[in-house]
N, C-alpha and C positions, 0 to 999 in steps of 0.2 A: 521302327527300331527293334532289333533283336534283343531278347532278354539279356541284360548285362550280367556278367559273372564277376565275382570278386577276383582281384588280381592274384596271380600265382607266381611261383618261383621266388626269387630272392626278395621281391618287393612285397610279398604277402605279409611278412611280419611288420614292415613299415606301414602297410595299409591298416592291418588289424589293430595294431597297438600304437597308432598315431596319437599325438597329444590332443587331437580334436576328434569329435565324433563324425561319422560319415554315413549318410544315408542316400540310397538311390530309390526314388519314388516313381511308380508308374503313373501313366496319365489318369488311371482310375483312382489314384490317391493311396495305393497300397505300397508298403515297403518291400522292395525287391532285394536290397542288400543293406546290411547294417554291420559295421565293423565292431570288433570286440570292445573298443573304447566306449562307444555309446551304449552298448549292451551292458557293460559293467556299471556305467553311471546310473542306468535305469534298473539295475538289479535283475537283469535277464541273462539267461544262458545264451551262449553264441547260437545264433540261428532262430531264437524264439521270437525275435521281432519281425522276421520275414513273414509276409502275409498279412500282418496287421495293417490297418489304416493308420496313416500318420496322425490324424486327428484323435485316434484312440490313445496316443501317448502324449498328447498335449493337454494342459489344463484348460478350463473353460475360456479364460482370456486368450490363451494361445490359439485355441480352435477358432474363435471369432476373428482374431487378427489374421490367421492364416487364410481363412476362407474369404474374408471381405477385403483384405489389403494385399497380402503377399501374392496369392494366386493370380488376381487380376493384373498386378504389376508384372509378374513373370510372363503372362500372356502378351502384355503390351510391349515390354522392353527386353525380355529374355533373361534378365538377371536382377537380383535384389541383394544389397549388401548391408550387413550390420543390423538386421532386424531383431527385435527382442522377442524371444520365444521361450515360454516356460513349459518344461516337460514334466511328466509325472513318473515317479518311480513305481515299482511294483506295489509298495505299501501306500501309495497315494501322496507321498511327500513330493514337494515341488523342487525341480532343478532349474535355477535361473540361468538362462543361456542367451547367447546371440547366435544368429544363423546367417549364413551367406548362401544363397540359392542361385543355381544356374539351370536354365531350361535347355535341354539338348533336343533339337528338332530333327525329324527324319525327312523322308521325301515329301510328305505333305505337312502342312502346318498343324494338323490335328494329330500327327504321329510324333509323340515327344515323351521324354522322361525328365525328371527333375533331380538334380544332384544337390544335396544339402550338406554343407559343412557346419558343424555345431561346436561352439566354444563356450565352456563354462564362464559365467560372468557374475558370480555372486558378489565378489568384491567390487567389481566395476559398477554393478547395478546399485549396490549399497552406497558406494561413493556418489553416484548420480542422485540417489534419493537424499543423501545428506546435503549435497549441493542444492537440490530442489528445496529441501527444508530450510536451508540457510537463506536461500533467495526469498522464500515465502516469509520468513521471519524478518528479513530486511525490508521487504515491501510492507509488512505490517507495521514495523517500526517507523518507516517513512510515512505511512498513512497516519500513524499516531502523532508524529511530529507535525504533519500538515494540519491534522485536526486540532492539536494543541495550539498551533499558530493561529488557526481560524478562531478558536475560542478566545485566545488572547486579544486578537484584533476586535472581536465582538465586545469583549469586556472593556477594552480601551475606548471603543466607540460609545459604549453605554456610559462609561465614566465621564467622557467628554460631554455627552448630551446632558447628563445629570449636573455636571459643573456649570454648563451654560444655562440650564434652567435655574440653578441656584443663584447665579450671578444676575440673571434677568429679574428674579424675585427680589434680590437685594436692591437692584436699581429702581424697581417699581416702589419698593418699600421706602427707600430714601426719598424718592420724589414725593410720595404721598405724605411723608412725615413733615416735609417742608411747610406745607400749607397750615396745618394746625399749630406748628411751632411758631410760624410767623404771626398767626392770630393771637397766640398766647403772649408773645413778646410785645405785640402792639397793645394788647390790653394792659400789660404791666406798665408800659410807658404812659398810657392814658391815666392809670391810677397814680403814677408818680406826680401828675399835675394837680391832683386833688389835695385837699387839706387832710393829711393823714397824721396819725399819731407818731410819736417819735420812734416807737418800735416798728411800725409799719414802714416808716421811711428807711429804717436800717435794712429791712428785708427786701425792699425793691431792688437795690443794686445787686444783692445776692441772686435774686431771681433772674435779673437781666444777664448777669455773668454766666449763670448756669445755662440759660437759653442760648447765649453766644457759643458756649462750649458744645452744646448739643448741635447747633447749626454747623459748627466746624467739623464735628464728627460726621454729620450727614454729608457734608461736602466731600470729605475724605472717602466715605463709602461710595458716593456717586462717581468720584474720579476713578476709584479702583474698578468699579463695575464697568465704567466706560472704557477703560484701558483693556480689561479682560474681554469685553464684547467686541473689540476691534475698532473702537472709535479713537483710541489713543488718548493721551493726556495733552490737553491744549496748554501751550505756553504763551505768555505775553511778555514781550520785551519792554522794559522800562527805559525809555530813551534818556532819562536823567541819570541813569547809573552807567558808569563806564564798563566795558567788557574786560574780562581778565581779572 
């Protein structure tokens, strides 16, 4: 391809002062043409960019992205649209931009130049960063909700296990209390047959009544534990009593 020249005539102003930057890059990676727009963005005088390598006016991330992603894609498919490229101004400040590149090939596949249109994208990139930040915060909130749900389920499972152990303990305790209580009541009833003093005879019914109340309480505890542990409460129908 012959060396490109900037457009002349009535289109020169349209080219030089276009609302986007425009670069023509040789196959060696050097800038052949740069319009006034991109020169102004990068704080260079018209023509100062010509002869510089493109990577010299890209920041570190832009250099890596151009060499490892954009150039190989251009070689494979001939065009790349909307790629993020960050340029450096004369003072080192960064210009956030998007670029659309087209590779113009000559007679042979190795004879080519690259035409690159550049669009400032500070607001768009900031908007995308805000969207990305909002997405990350939403994902973090979702993860927090899921973690909270998991902790709540674990807490509920732990509470259920604790309650089941407590009810098993109550059932075992009630069962174990029945035997000594039965022995105690049996002993009191045997004493009631002895020749006791008048005072002792008055105490025997009180002791038997207290034992009966204790036995009733134990039965209630056992019924409750049995119901809570899944056995249900057994009901017995008295055939002598009418229904309803």
